[in-house]
C-alpha positions as CSV (number, residue, x, y, z in Angstrom):
1,M,0.0,0.0,0.0
2,V,1.2,3.5,-0.9
3,E,1.5,6.1,1.8
4,W,0.3,9.6,0.7
5,T,1.1,12.8,2.5
6,Q,-1.6,15.4,2.9
7,Q,0.4,17.6,0.6
8,E,0.5,14.9,-2.1
9,R,-3.2,14.3,-1.8
10,S,-3.9,18.0,-2.1
11,I,-1.6,18.3,-5.1
12,I,-3.2,15.4,-6.9
13,T,-6.8,16.4,-6.2
14,G,-6.0,20.0,-7.1
15,I,-4.5,19.0,-10.5
16,F,-7.4,16.9,-11.5
17,S,-10.1,19.3,-10.2
18,N,-8.7,22.0,-12.5
19,L,-7.9,20.0,-15.6
20,D,-9.8,20.6,-18.8
21,Y,-10.2,17.0,-19.6
22,E,-11.3,17.7,-23.2
23,E,-8.0,19.6,-23.9
24,I,-5.6,17.6,-21.8
25,G,-6.9,14.2,-22.7
26,A,-6.8,14.8,-26.4
27,K,-3.3,16.4,-26.3
28,A,-1.8,13.6,-24.1
29,L,-3.1,10.8,-26.2
30,S,-2.3,12.5,-29.5
31,R,1.3,13.1,-28.2
32,C,1.6,9.4,-27.2
33,L,0.5,8.3,-30.7
34,I,2.7,10.8,-32.5
35,V,5.9,10.4,-30.4
36,Y,5.5,6.6,-30.0
37,P,3.9,5.6,-33.3
38,W,3.9,1.9,-32.5
39,T,1.2,2.6,-29.9
40,Q,-1.1,3.4,-32.8
41,R,-1.7,-0.4,-33.4
42,Y,-4.4,-0.3,-30.7
43,F,-6.3,2.4,-32.5
44,G,-6.8,0.9,-35.9
45,A,-10.6,1.3,-35.8
46,Y,-10.2,5.0,-35.0
47,G,-9.9,6.2,-38.6
48,D,-7.1,8.2,-40.2
49,L,-3.8,8.2,-38.2
50,S,-1.5,8.7,-41.1
51,T,-0.2,12.1,-40.2
52,N,0.4,14.1,-37.0
53,E,-2.4,16.5,-38.0
54,A,-4.8,13.6,-38.7
55,I,-4.1,12.3,-35.2
56,K,-4.5,15.6,-33.5
57,S,-7.8,16.3,-35.3
58,N,-9.2,12.8,-34.9
59,P,-12.4,13.1,-32.7
60,K,-12.2,9.4,-31.7
61,I,-8.6,9.9,-30.4
62,A,-9.8,13.0,-28.5
63,A,-12.7,11.2,-27.0
64,H,-10.6,8.3,-25.9
65,G,-8.1,10.7,-24.3
66,V,-10.9,12.2,-22.3
67,K,-12.1,8.7,-21.4
68,V,-8.6,7.8,-20.1
69,L,-8.5,11.0,-18.0
70,H,-11.9,10.2,-16.5
71,G,-10.5,6.7,-15.8
72,L,-7.8,8.4,-13.7
73,D,-10.7,9.9,-11.6
74,R,-11.1,6.4,-10.2
75,A,-7.6,6.5,-8.8
76,V,-8.0,10.0,-7.4
77,K,-11.2,8.9,-5.6
78,N,-9.5,5.7,-4.4
79,M,-6.0,6.8,-3.5
80,D,-5.8,4.5,-0.6
81,N,-6.4,1.4,-2.7
82,I,-5.7,2.1,-6.3
83,K,-4.7,-1.5,-7.0
84,A,-8.2,-2.7,-6.1
85,A,-9.8,0.2,-8.0
86,Y,-8.0,-0.9,-11.2
87,A,-8.3,-4.6,-10.9
88,E,-11.0,-5.0,-13.6
89,L,-9.2,-2.5,-15.9
90,S,-6.0,-4.4,-15.5
91,V,-7.8,-7.7,-16.6
92,L,-9.5,-5.9,-19.5
93,H,-6.3,-4.4,-20.8
94,S,-4.3,-7.6,-20.3
95,E,-6.7,-10.3,-21.4
96,K,-9.1,-8.7,-23.8
97,L,-7.3,-5.7,-25.3
98,H,-3.8,-7.2,-25.1
99,V,-2.2,-3.8,-24.5
100,D,1.5,-3.9,-23.9
101,P,1.9,-2.7,-20.3
102,D,4.8,-0.5,-21.2
103,N,2.3,1.7,-23.0
104,F,0.8,2.8,-19.6
105,K,4.1,4.3,-18.6
106,I,4.5,5.9,-22.1
107,F,1.1,7.5,-21.7
108,S,1.8,8.7,-18.2
109,D,5.0,10.3,-19.5
110,C,3.0,12.1,-22.2
111,L,0.4,13.2,-19.7
112,T,3.0,14.6,-17.4
113,I,4.5,16.7,-20.2
114,V,1.1,18.0,-21.2
115,V,0.1,18.8,-17.7
116,A,3.5,20.4,-17.0
117,A,3.1,22.6,-20.1
118,K,-0.4,23.6,-19.0
119,L,0.5,24.4,-15.4
120,G,3.8,26.2,-16.3
121,D,5.6,27.5,-13.2
122,A,3.0,25.9,-10.9
123,F,4.3,22.5,-12.0
124,N,7.3,22.8,-9.6
125,A,9.3,19.9,-8.2
126,D,6.9,19.1,-5.4
127,T,4.0,19.0,-7.9
128,Q,5.9,16.9,-10.3
129,S,7.0,14.5,-7.6
130,A,3.4,14.0,-6.3
131,F,2.0,13.7,-9.8
132,Q,4.6,11.2,-11.0
133,K,4.2,9.1,-7.8
134,F,0.5,9.0,-8.4
135,L,0.9,8.0,-12.1
136,S,3.5,5.3,-11.1
137,V,1.0,3.8,-8.7
138,V,-1.7,3.8,-11.5
139,V,0.7,2.3,-14.0
140,S,1.6,-0.5,-11.5
141,A,-2.0,-1.2,-10.8
142,L,-2.9,-1.4,-14.5
143,G,0.0,-3.7,-15.1
144,R,-0.7,-5.9,-12.1
145,Q,-2.6,-8.6,-14.2
146,Y,0.5,-9.0,-16.4
147,H,2.7,-10.1,-13.5
């Protein structure tokens, strides 16, 4: 079980309560698919992904990015037991969708970059530390079924 300080809890809830999910979700997933093109293989049914602009303007990619961020709400609301909160999602991604678990870390890195750019100077070392700790716990919980 992960121990959270009150400051970390405050930082995490503060970030998610102020995020524009429509903007951040779309940008984070688009960045992931552009920077790591092999991740596109999971999105073959999402239409045109042939260029960076096609990815950025793809409404299905944007919608899925929003869905992923809303999925992170589950972790924010269950910070004391993220592993249990993500048990079903771990099984889904492992057994049905066959997502390479490394992609969870790749997406978390892209999300961190997008959030940092959005928050600017407010994304200081304490904020980054708490945010990356949170995402590391989520990545571990999603990858649990693979172990």
